[in-house]
VMD Tcl script that draws the C-alpha trace (Angstrom):
set ca {
  {0.00 0.00 0.00}
  {1.12 3.56 -0.60}
  {3.14 4.95 2.29}
  {1.33 8.25 1.75}
  {-2.02 6.52 2.17}
  {-0.93 4.80 5.37}
  {0.43 8.05 6.75}
  {-2.71 10.02 5.88}
  {-5.12 7.52 7.42}
  {-2.90 7.16 10.49}
  {-2.83 10.93 10.86}
  {-6.62 11.03 10.58}
  {-6.87 8.72 13.57}
  {-4.09 10.35 15.56}
  {-5.42 13.84 14.83}
  {-8.86 12.74 16.02}
  {-7.57 11.30 19.30}
  {-5.47 14.34 20.10}
  {-8.25 16.73 19.19}
  {-10.76 14.92 21.39}
  {-8.81 16.21 24.39}
  {-10.38 19.59 23.63}
  {-13.61 18.09 24.94}
  {-12.21 18.70 28.41}
  {-12.92 22.38 27.75}
  {-16.61 21.55 27.56}
  {-18.62 21.42 30.73}
  {-20.11 18.11 31.74}
  {-23.35 17.83 33.65}
  {-22.38 15.86 36.73}
  {-25.82 14.31 37.05}
  {-26.66 13.34 33.49}
  {-23.04 12.85 32.35}
  {-23.81 14.23 28.91}
  {-21.44 15.89 26.49}
  {-22.23 19.59 26.05}
  {-22.11 21.15 22.63}
  {-18.94 22.99 21.66}
  {-18.35 24.14 18.09}
  {-14.69 23.09 18.36}
  {-15.86 19.48 18.43}
  {-17.09 19.92 14.85}
  {-13.64 20.72 13.45}
  {-12.20 17.20 13.16}
  {-15.24 15.45 11.66}
  {-15.86 18.43 9.37}
  {-12.30 18.29 8.03}
  {-12.55 14.55 7.40}
  {-15.97 14.73 5.76}
  {-14.89 17.79 3.77}
  {-11.83 15.97 2.46}
  {-13.99 13.09 1.33}
  {-16.67 15.24 -0.28}
  {-14.18 17.49 -2.07}
  {-12.35 14.40 -3.26}
  {-15.40 13.29 -5.27}
  {-14.84 16.04 -7.82}
  {-11.28 17.21 -7.26}
  {-8.86 16.06 -9.97}
  {-5.82 16.01 -7.69}
  {-7.52 13.98 -4.96}
  {-9.06 11.65 -7.54}
  {-5.63 11.15 -9.06}
  {-4.23 10.38 -5.62}
  {-7.04 7.86 -5.06}
  {-6.14 6.06 -8.28}
  {-2.44 6.18 -7.45}
  {-3.15 4.41 -4.18}
  {-5.36 1.87 -5.96}
  {-2.58 1.09 -8.44}
  {-0.03 0.51 -5.70}
  {-2.47 -1.58 -3.64}
  {-3.39 -3.74 -6.63}
  {0.29 -4.24 -7.43}
  {1.35 -5.20 -3.92}
  {-1.66 -7.09 -2.60}
  {-1.37 -10.88 -2.41}
  {-4.64 -11.76 -0.74}
  {-7.43 -9.96 1.06}
  {-7.53 -9.83 4.85}
  {-11.11 -9.62 6.04}
  {-10.37 -8.59 9.62}
  {-12.07 -5.25 8.92}
  {-15.44 -7.05 8.79}
  {-15.00 -7.71 12.51}
  {-12.75 -4.88 13.71}
  {-15.40 -2.31 12.76}
  {-17.47 -3.47 15.74}
  {-14.61 -3.86 18.23}
  {-14.51 -0.31 19.71}
  {-18.24 -0.21 20.50}
  {-18.23 -3.80 21.78}
  {-15.34 -2.88 24.08}
  {-17.59 -0.44 25.96}
  {-19.90 -3.26 27.01}
  {-17.04 -5.69 27.55}
  {-15.26 -3.29 29.91}
  {-18.47 -2.74 31.84}
  {-18.98 -6.51 32.08}
  {-15.50 -6.82 33.60}
  {-16.30 -4.17 36.21}
  {-14.78 -1.09 34.56}
  {-17.66 1.36 34.81}
  {-18.11 3.96 32.09}
  {-19.62 7.42 32.25}
  {-23.24 6.35 31.74}
  {-25.38 3.53 33.04}
  {-26.49 0.67 30.78}
  {-29.74 2.33 29.74}
  {-28.32 5.71 28.80}
  {-25.25 4.17 27.20}
  {-27.42 1.92 25.03}
  {-29.70 4.77 23.99}
  {-26.65 6.79 22.96}
  {-25.25 3.84 21.03}
  {-28.50 3.16 19.17}
  {-28.94 6.86 18.39}
  {-25.42 7.20 17.01}
  {-25.83 4.02 14.95}
  {-29.10 5.22 13.44}
  {-27.56 8.61 12.55}
  {-24.44 7.00 11.11}
  {-26.23 4.28 9.13}
  {-28.83 6.70 7.74}
  {-26.13 9.12 6.62}
  {-23.94 6.44 5.07}
  {-26.77 4.70 3.23}
  {-28.21 8.02 2.09}
  {-24.88 9.18 0.63}
  {-24.22 5.81 -0.99}
  {-27.57 5.99 -2.79}
  {-26.93 9.57 -3.93}
  {-23.25 9.54 -4.90}
  {-23.06 6.13 -6.64}
  {-19.27 6.07 -6.58}
  {-17.69 2.94 -8.04}
  {-15.56 0.86 -5.69}
  {-11.85 0.48 -6.50}
  {-12.41 -3.20 -7.33}
  {-15.34 -2.34 -9.60}
  {-17.72 -4.64 -7.70}
  {-20.46 -2.06 -7.09}
  {-21.33 1.65 -7.13}
  {-21.75 2.28 -3.42}
  {-18.19 3.12 -2.40}
  {-18.72 6.56 -0.86}
  {-18.54 6.74 2.10}
  {-17.00 3.72 3.83}
  {-19.61 2.13 6.10}
  {-17.06 -0.08 7.85}
  {-14.91 2.93 8.68}
  {-17.91 4.97 9.83}
  {-18.98 2.14 12.16}
  {-15.47 1.80 13.57}
  {-15.00 5.51 14.25}
  {-18.49 5.80 15.67}
  {-17.52 3.09 18.15}
  {-14.13 4.67 18.82}
  {-15.72 7.98 19.77}
  {-18.29 6.09 21.86}
  {-15.48 4.29 23.70}
  {-13.59 7.53 24.17}
  {-16.55 9.43 25.60}
  {-17.50 6.66 28.01}
  {-13.99 6.02 29.34}
  {-11.94 9.17 28.82}
  {-12.31 10.01 32.51}
  {-10.80 6.61 33.38}
  {-7.86 6.78 30.99}
  {-7.08 8.42 27.64}
  {-5.61 5.09 26.53}
  {-9.06 3.59 26.05}
  {-9.76 6.24 23.45}
  {-6.36 5.81 21.83}
  {-6.91 2.06 21.56}
  {-10.35 2.56 20.05}
  {-9.11 5.05 17.48}
  {-6.15 2.80 16.64}
  {-8.55 -0.05 15.82}
  {-10.78 2.31 13.83}
  {-7.79 3.62 11.86}
  {-6.71 0.05 11.18}
  {-10.19 -0.74 9.89}
  {-9.95 2.15 7.45}
  {-6.52 1.01 6.30}
  {-7.77 -2.50 5.63}
  {-10.67 -1.14 3.59}
  {-8.07 0.46 1.33}
  {-5.78 -2.58 1.45}
  {-8.63 -4.88 0.43}
  {-9.32 -2.60 -2.54}
  {-12.85 -1.91 -1.32}
  {-12.60 1.83 -0.75}
  {-10.79 4.94 -1.85}
  {-8.94 7.08 0.68}
  {-11.63 9.76 0.34}
  {-14.30 7.17 1.24}
  {-12.40 6.26 4.39}
  {-11.86 9.88 5.42}
  {-15.54 10.73 5.01}
  {-16.59 7.57 6.84}
  {-14.34 8.45 9.78}
  {-15.81 11.94 10.01}
  {-19.38 10.67 9.81}
  {-18.73 8.09 12.50}
  {-17.22 10.60 14.94}
  {-19.90 13.22 14.31}
  {-22.74 10.69 14.67}
  {-21.62 9.77 18.17}
  {-21.12 13.38 19.21}
  {-24.62 14.25 18.01}
  {-26.00 11.27 19.92}
  {-24.45 12.57 23.15}
  {-25.69 16.11 22.52}
  {-29.31 15.10 21.94}
  {-29.43 12.26 24.46}
  {-31.00 14.35 27.28}
  {-33.92 15.17 24.96}
  {-34.31 11.57 23.78}
  {-34.08 10.20 27.32}
  {-36.71 12.64 28.48}
  {-39.06 11.57 25.70}
  {-38.44 7.83 26.00}
  {-38.38 7.51 29.78}
  {-41.09 9.34 31.63}
  {-39.93 7.78 34.86}
  {-36.38 8.04 36.12}
  {-36.53 4.61 37.72}
  {-33.40 2.71 36.73}
  {-34.96 -0.70 37.09}
  {-37.62 -0.16 34.45}
  {-36.89 -2.25 31.38}
  {-37.14 -0.91 27.85}
  {-37.09 -2.62 24.49}
  {-35.88 -1.16 21.20}
  {-35.14 -2.14 17.64}
  {-31.64 -1.53 16.27}
  {-30.92 -1.34 12.54}
  {-28.04 -3.41 11.25}
  {-25.86 -2.97 8.17}
  {-22.49 -4.66 7.55}
  {-21.73 -3.32 4.10}
  {-23.68 -6.00 2.25}
  {-26.60 -7.05 4.41}
  {-29.40 -5.14 6.10}
  {-31.25 -6.24 9.20}
  {-32.83 -5.36 12.52}
  {-31.69 -6.31 15.99}
  {-33.74 -6.43 19.17}
  {-32.34 -5.01 22.39}
  {-33.90 -5.10 25.86}
  {-32.41 -2.73 28.41}
  {-32.98 -3.30 32.11}
}
mol new
graphics top color blue
foreach p $ca { graphics top sphere $p radius 0.5 }
foreach p [lrange $ca 0 end-1] q [lrange $ca 1 end] { graphics top cylinder $p $q radius 0.2 }
display resetview
């Protein structure tokens, strides 16, 4: 793979992790543990999404995309499908850590509502853009390349992991973003996405989770009339893995 491509995607992830530290400037409600809106939090995802969108019609970025494709096609021996699983790892880690006794910022109910909200925002945005843009994949298999759904899912989970555990240790967020960056790299390595697809997917994933945290107090107020923690709630979660659509059922206690 092109060294430039590896460096750019790595910088996307590293830039995102470092920039998330600016969230400490924002005030956190000690009772609801929700992320307060700060326009500075829009910078990173906006830059990533902007790079991807501009790349659709920019000759230089398109040329760079094709240069990376040529080098990947030349060097690749066989595909490594770890990205089909790594995309879910950051979000799954939030629940795994909680299961092992490492408590996050929010309780199970609020955390799950945030996760479902961010997934719905991310999936709707990704599927909507795929149906509008109709960009051909590098391997020519289909015309739904932009943006990368795998990368969006991974970075959505990485931001989710960061927000839930940043008060415990910054290394949780770094680990999550490292996995998300690796997912984006493998999407390029497997000749399934252009660099611009991966950049836009990363931005969409991060922004989706931030929006979910910002609007969670409103959603929680509407969904849960009672503040009783032991009241169970059921919800339907949409599912999309890049090829298949589905619905999942979740019951929160």
